[in-house]
N, C-alpha and C positions, 0 to 999 in steps of 0.2 A: 474541622480540626481546630484548635484555639485560638491561632493565628488567624484564621480566616483563607490561607492558601488550600489549594487544591493537591489533590494526590495523583498523580499520570499514572494510568494502568499501562499493562504491556501492551495493549492495545493501542492506549494515546501514544506509545512510544513508537509503536510500529507506523501511526497515520502521521506524527509529526516526520520521523524519516523520510516516509510517500512525498511528504508536502515539500519537504526540503531539497528531495530528488528532483520532483517537476519542476519546482522554481528554477533549480540551477541548470536545469535542459532549457527551461524558456528564454533562461539569462543567453543562451548562445543561440537562440532562435533565430532566422532570419530576420524577422518580425518583431520587436520588443518593444510593444504597447503598453500603456498603463494597464489598459484592458484585461492584458494576457498576465499579468501580474499581481493584481488587487487580488482576485479571488483565493491564491496560494499565501499569501499575504496576511489575508483575515482570516484563512486557517491556523498559522503559525502563531497570529496575534492572541488568538485565544487561550493562548498558556503563558499569559503575563500573568496569572494568578497560581500557576502552579508549581509546586513545590520542586526543588532543584532544577528547573527547567525556563524560572520565570526570564532569564535572561532571552532567550530565544523569543516570547513572545513580547518583549519590551524591544528588542531588535527591529521587531517586524512592524510594531505599532510606529517606531519613529521614522520608518519607509513609507506607511501609510500615509503620517501626515505629510510627508513632503510629496507626496501625490494629491493631494485634497487642493481640491479648486483649478484641477488642471484637466484638459481634453483629455477623455479617457482612452478618443482614437489616437492620442498623440506618440510619435515616438520618444520613449524613454531616453534624455540625454546620455551621450558615449561616456563621460564620467561617471555618472549615477551608475548605469551599468557595470562598468569597470570595478565599482565600490562595493556594489553588492554582489559579484563574481569572486572578488576576496574573501570577503564577509560573511558568505556561505561556506564555503572551504573551512575558516578558522571556528565556523560554529557548529558544522558537523566533525569537527573534530573533536572538539566540547563534547558534544554532545554525547558521541563515541563513548568518552573515558567517564561523563557522568555516570550513563546508563551503567557501564561496566560496576561502579561503584555503589551507586543504587541498588541496583538487584542481588547483589553479595549480600545487602543487609537489608533490604526490603522484600520483603514476599509477597509483597501486590504483583511479581513479575509473572504469575503463572494467573492462567485461566481459570477464573472463578467457575468451581465444581457447580454451584447451582446452577449457572447460566449456560455450563454444557449439561447438567439433567435436563435441562428445556429445549435443548436439539438448537435449532437454526432459531425458534422464537424468541429465543434467550440473545440472540446477538443481531437481527436482520427483523428490520419493522413490516410490518403485516403486506403491503405493497410489493418490497422487497422479496419476501418470500413468494409471493404471488407471481415474481417474475420469474422465476424458477420453474423447470420444465419436474415433470413428475419425478424421472430420473435423477435430476440434480439434486431438487429435495430430499429426495431419499437418501442419497450418496452423502450429502453433506450431516445429515442428521446420522447417519453410521458413521462420520466420521468423527464427530462431536462423542458420540457414546465409544469411540475407541480410545480419544482421549482420554476418556473420564476413567475407564479400566485398563490404561495404563499400556494397550496395543496399539504402539507409537508408529509401527514399520504399517502397518495396516492402514491406520487414520491416514499416514500421509500419503502412501499409494492410492488412496482412494479420494482424498482432496488434489492430488494432481489430474486426477478422471475428471474430477469437476472443472476444472481451469479450463482441461482443452475444451470442454464441452461452449464450456463458457467464451471461450477466445474462437470457437469457431463461430457461431452464432455471431459475434463481433466481426470477424473477419466478412461474411454474409452481406451484413447489414453495410459496411463501407466499402465493398466493392461489387454486391450482387453476384459473386461466385460462390462454389463450395468449395472447399480445401478437400483434399483427397480422403479419401478413408484408409487408412495405414495401421500399423503397429503401434502400441501403449507410448504416449509420449512424442508419435508423432507430429501433433500438430504444431508442437513448440518447434522442431526442426524446421517444418515449412516455415512457418513466421519468421524465425531466425532467417531463411535465404532470403525473405521477401522484405524484411528490415534488419541489415547486417549492424550488428557493433559498430559503433563509429560515427552511425547515422544517425540524426535526432529522431526519433520514434514516437509516436501518438501518445499522450498521454497513460492509455489503456494497456498500452503495452512496456509500462513503465519497468515491471516487476521481471519481466520475460526473461532477462540474465538468471536470474535466482531460480526461477522456476526451471530453465533448462538444468539448473545446479543440481539442484534436488531432485531431479527426475532421474541425471544421469548417479547421481549418489546410493539414491532408493532402488533403481534399478539392478544395479550390479549385485552380482551372485553375492559377494562379501558384504552387501551397503548394510549401511546401519541406519538407524535415524531415532534422535532423543527424543524427549519429553518436548523440550524447548524447540527443537526444529520441528517437530508435529505443529506444536501450538502456532510457530510465525507462519508456515505453511498455508494453514488452516486461516489464519489472519490476514493474510495476503489476499485469498478467495473471498472471503467474507469483505474486502474492501473491494475487489473485484466486481461483485455482485452490485455494491453501494454505487458503484461508478456505473455498471452497463445499464441499470435499469435506466435510468435517467436519458440514458438515449437510444435504446432502443425497444420501440414498440411492443 
């Protein structure tokens, strides 16, 4: 672009929301150290040159400067935490309004058809693709194809099946125990019981509530799915792949 700014894609917008959610959860955690907050702030800081969303990046940059030169394991002062809690809520509201306005006039909100044609190779790095099981890889490729041809209900159902498989693997890695086999979507219910709403959840379960909501909607006899919902669910699961491949051998 002539002014040097960058355009935020739908996936980038999703990741901004994801990092704000994780940052907000950590701001209410039991031990709030610089080490906990800095990675999320660094990811948000990358948006300081993103068109429409510069404020989010500059906000993160200002807080990173406040943390410079301090012990990374030190507790963040209570006053700083309270300020960030308030500002994150305000920032989330601003971004929500911006997103609605921008996506109405800026058609970059849709997933790039060329990337969808490439399947998972269009979205994931080679090591992330290798992390997937054969079934997960096949299902995600099929989900990409379904989104491309407009079969959005099928796309979302398949994507949610992959989410179940990934979260089952994560639970086994964390607890050394297998979740019981059940009906489609049962994994989400089991994890909600283990990590109920209102309690701090691991970062890997940041979007569990969203997955439950979409499972309920798509699984209903009269349930529907829009292209935007199918794409959003696909982006959630792709983000989950990126996160889990770093922690599960």
